[in-house]
C-alpha positions as CSV (number, residue, x, y, z in Angstrom):
1,X,-144.5,-33.2,75.4
2,X,-142.5,-33.7,72.2
3,X,-139.0,-35.3,72.1
4,X,-136.6,-33.5,70.7
5,X,-132.9,-31.9,70.8
6,X,-133.7,-30.6,74.9
7,X,-135.5,-33.3,76.1
8,X,-132.0,-35.2,74.1
9,X,-129.8,-33.0,75.8
10,X,-131.8,-33.6,80.1
11,X,-131.0,-37.7,78.4
12,X,-127.2,-37.0,77.6
13,X,-126.7,-35.0,81.0
14,X,-128.7,-38.3,82.9
15,X,-127.0,-40.9,81.0
16,X,-123.6,-39.7,81.3
17,X,-124.2,-38.8,85.5
18,X,-126.1,-42.9,86.2
19,X,-123.2,-44.3,83.6
20,X,-121.1,-42.5,86.9
21,X,-123.5,-43.4,89.3
22,X,-123.8,-47.1,88.5
23,X,-119.9,-47.8,89.0
24,X,-120.2,-46.7,92.7
25,X,-121.9,-49.8,93.3
26,X,-121.2,-52.1,90.6
27,X,-120.4,-55.9,91.7
28,X,-120.9,-55.0,96.0
29,X,-123.1,-57.5,97.1
30,X,-125.8,-56.7,94.3
31,X,-125.5,-52.1,95.2
32,X,-127.4,-51.4,91.7
33,X,-126.9,-47.5,91.7
34,X,-128.1,-47.1,89.2
35,X,-132.3,-47.4,88.9
36,X,-133.3,-45.3,91.2
37,X,-132.6,-42.5,88.7
38,X,-133.5,-44.8,86.2
39,X,-136.9,-45.1,88.2
40,X,-137.0,-41.7,88.9
41,X,-136.5,-40.3,86.0
42,X,-139.0,-42.6,83.5
43,X,-141.4,-41.3,86.0
44,X,-141.0,-38.0,85.5
45,X,-140.2,-38.5,81.0
46,X,-143.0,-41.3,80.8
47,X,-142.0,-44.6,79.1
48,X,-139.8,-43.7,76.1
49,X,-137.4,-41.8,77.4
50,X,-136.6,-43.9,81.1
51,X,-136.4,-47.0,78.0
52,X,-133.6,-44.8,76.0
53,X,-132.3,-44.1,79.7
54,X,-131.9,-47.7,81.3
55,X,-130.7,-49.0,76.8
56,X,-128.0,-46.5,77.0
57,X,-126.4,-45.8,80.8
58,X,-125.8,-49.8,80.3
59,X,-124.0,-49.5,77.6
60,X,-122.0,-46.6,78.6
61,X,-121.1,-47.3,81.9
62,X,-120.2,-51.2,81.0
63,X,-118.2,-49.3,77.6
64,X,-116.3,-47.5,80.9
65,X,-115.8,-50.3,82.9
66,X,-115.0,-52.3,80.3
67,X,-118.1,-55.1,81.3
68,X,-119.2,-55.6,78.1
69,X,-120.1,-59.5,77.1
70,X,-122.6,-61.6,75.9
71,X,-124.7,-60.6,79.1
72,X,-125.0,-57.2,77.7
73,X,-127.4,-56.9,75.6
74,X,-129.3,-58.7,77.2
75,X,-128.7,-56.1,81.2
76,X,-130.0,-53.0,78.4
77,X,-133.1,-55.4,77.6
78,X,-134.1,-54.7,81.6
79,X,-132.5,-51.9,82.5
80,X,-134.2,-50.4,79.3
81,X,-137.9,-52.0,80.7
82,X,-137.4,-51.1,83.7
83,X,-136.6,-47.4,83.3
84,X,-139.7,-47.2,80.6
85,X,-142.5,-48.7,82.4
86,X,-142.1,-46.4,85.6
87,X,-143.2,-44.2,83.0
88,X,-146.1,-45.9,83.0
89,X,-147.0,-45.9,87.0
90,X,-149.2,-44.1,88.8
91,X,-148.3,-40.3,89.7
92,X,-149.7,-38.8,93.2
93,X,-150.7,-35.3,94.0
94,X,-148.8,-36.4,97.4
95,X,-144.6,-37.2,97.5
96,X,-144.9,-40.1,99.7
97,X,-147.2,-41.8,98.2
98,X,-145.0,-41.5,94.6
99,X,-142.7,-42.6,96.2
100,X,-144.1,-44.8,98.6
101,X,-145.5,-46.1,94.5
102,X,-141.9,-46.1,92.7
103,X,-140.2,-47.8,95.7
104,X,-142.9,-51.2,95.5
105,X,-141.9,-50.9,91.9
106,X,-138.1,-51.0,92.5
107,X,-138.7,-53.9,94.6
108,X,-140.7,-56.0,91.9
109,X,-138.2,-54.6,89.2
110,X,-134.4,-55.9,91.6
111,X,-136.2,-59.2,91.8
112,X,-137.5,-59.2,87.9
113,X,-134.5,-57.6,86.3
114,X,-132.1,-60.6,88.6
115,X,-134.4,-63.4,87.2
116,X,-134.3,-62.9,84.5
117,X,-130.1,-62.5,84.4
118,X,-130.7,-65.6,86.1
119,X,-132.4,-67.7,83.9
120,X,-129.9,-66.1,80.2
121,X,-126.9,-67.6,82.4
122,X,-128.7,-71.2,84.0
123,X,-127.9,-73.4,80.7
124,X,-124.6,-71.8,81.0
125,X,-123.7,-73.0,85.2
126,X,-126.1,-76.4,84.7
127,X,-125.7,-79.1,82.6
128,X,-128.5,-80.4,80.4
129,X,-129.1,-83.9,82.9
130,X,-128.9,-82.0,86.3
131,X,-132.8,-81.3,87.5
132,X,-132.4,-77.6,88.1
133,X,-132.2,-77.5,84.4
134,X,-134.7,-76.4,81.6
135,X,-137.5,-79.1,80.4
136,X,-139.3,-77.8,77.5
137,X,-141.5,-81.3,77.9
138,X,-142.1,-80.1,81.8
139,X,-144.8,-77.5,82.6
140,X,-143.6,-74.0,82.4
141,X,-144.4,-73.7,87.0
142,X,-141.9,-76.4,86.8
143,X,-139.2,-74.8,85.0
144,X,-139.8,-71.2,86.9
145,X,-139.6,-73.3,90.2
146,X,-136.0,-74.8,89.1
147,X,-134.8,-71.4,88.0
148,X,-135.7,-69.9,91.7
149,X,-134.1,-72.7,93.5
150,X,-130.9,-71.9,91.5
151,X,-131.3,-69.0,92.4
152,X,-131.5,-69.0,95.8
153,X,-128.4,-71.8,95.3
154,X,-126.1,-69.5,93.6
155,X,-126.8,-66.1,95.7
156,X,-129.0,-64.7,93.1
157,X,-132.2,-63.3,95.9
158,X,-129.5,-62.5,98.1
159,X,-128.4,-60.2,94.7
160,X,-132.2,-59.2,94.5
161,X,-132.0,-58.0,97.8
162,X,-129.2,-55.8,97.5
163,X,-130.5,-54.3,94.5
164,X,-133.7,-53.7,95.8
165,X,-132.5,-52.5,99.4
166,X,-130.0,-50.1,97.4
167,X,-132.6,-49.0,94.9
168,X,-135.7,-48.0,97.7
169,X,-132.9,-46.3,100.3
170,X,-131.8,-44.0,96.9
171,X,-135.4,-43.5,95.7
172,X,-136.5,-42.2,99.4
173,X,-133.4,-40.5,100.5
174,X,-133.3,-38.6,96.9
175,X,-136.3,-38.5,94.7
176,X,-138.0,-35.8,96.6
177,X,-135.1,-33.8,95.0
178,X,-134.4,-35.2,91.8
179,X,-138.4,-35.4,90.9
180,X,-138.7,-32.0,92.0
181,X,-135.2,-30.4,90.0
182,X,-136.6,-32.8,86.8
183,X,-139.9,-31.5,87.0
184,X,-138.9,-28.1,87.1
185,X,-136.5,-28.2,84.5
186,X,-138.8,-30.1,82.4
187,X,-141.3,-26.5,82.8
188,X,-138.5,-23.8,82.3
189,X,-137.2,-25.7,79.4
190,X,-139.9,-26.2,77.1
191,X,-142.4,-24.0,78.8
192,X,-139.9,-21.1,77.7
193,X,-139.1,-22.7,74.3
194,X,-142.2,-23.3,73.4
195,X,-144.3,-20.1,74.1
């Protein structure tokens, strides 16, 4: 399908919705209410749509909440990848299988997102002489182990778990309705205007 003005209108509505939904859980024990919509919409509309939705919904919600800082570009890029990659996931005909795949991806994306954000903040909170500091002379596996230890000791793992639980719960609670609505909207809007 083409990315035209009709798809842009749907994207704008989802950006507004996801920006508001994200504010409902931001900052509360890792609750990330925005990932479910990113993953579901990316799955329905594809990589480019999910990528744009992830980037812009994080930007808009950050502007609304005043959460703008040096971390914002990294959050936008990571959320864009969360939404975009979901467009590449298989789409089985049976809805429970599809929700299961989206949920497994949601768990993976939640932990990877959290670890990536932790990796970006690690140099800010750990001194160069700390045993947890990044050391370019050490093997990658050792530096990754240091990152995971830092994530556990600072509570990042708890936040990532909260993000994963929230994402999976929302996928199962809203997935059936949201997938049906988005696919119906796509069919009606695009077929109607293209014939």
